[in-house]
N, C-alpha and C positions, 0 to 999 in steps of 0.2 A: 504494500500500500504506500509506503514512504517513497519507493522508487517511482511509482506512478505520479505522486504529488510533485516530486522533483522534476520529472519529465514534463508535466503540464506547465509548471512554473517556467521552465526553460523555453518552451515553445510559445507561450503567450506574448512575450515582449516583441518578438520578431515582426508580426503583422502590425502591431501598434506603432512601432518605430517606422516601419515602411510606409504606413499611411500618412504619417506626419512629415515625411521628407518629400519635397517636390523636386523632380528632375526636369531639366529643360526639355521642351517638346517642340518639334518642328523648327528648331533653331531659335525659339523664343524663350526668353528668361521666365522662370517660374520661381516663386518664393512662397514660404508658408504663410497662410492667411492668419492674421491676428486682428480681428475686427474688420474695418472697411479697407479695401485695397487702395494703394496709393495712386496718384495721378499716372495715367498711362497703362494701368493694369486693370483687368477684370477678374471677377471671382469665377473660379472653376473648381468645384468640389472643395477640398480643404486647402487649395492653393490660390494664389493670385498670379495670373498669366499676363505677360506683356501683350499689348495689342499688336505691336510691330516687332520685327527682328532687331531693329536698331533702337529699341526703346531705352530710355535713360535707366541706369542701374538703380535698383532700390534695395535697401537693407533695413532690417528691423531696427527701430530706435531703442536705445537703452534708456530706460526710465530714469529721470533725474539728470541725464547728461545731454549736452547739446549735440547736434549733428556734427560730424567731422567737416573740416574745410572742404569746400567744393560741393556740399550737399545742402538741401533745404528740407524742411519738415513737411510731410504730407501724410496726414492721419497718424498712424502708429509707426511710420517708416521715415527713413531719410532717403531722398532721391537725389541723384547726381544732377548737376547743372548741365552736363554734356552727355 
């Protein structure tokens, strides 16, 4: 019984982690969705996907910190100027 419990515990995190990780699709940037998607992105399941191949890069904003140089705030993200 203990072996079965350990086996189930080892198998459960895999799909949970895989579902929360967004891979690029069709050459377009995809990021994990935390609330509303940033400018230039649309919601697609648990991810925010860029409208265009050359969309501005977006990264999640760290709470209590300013966006890095060259980025502006858009919802819960920092989006690059270029």
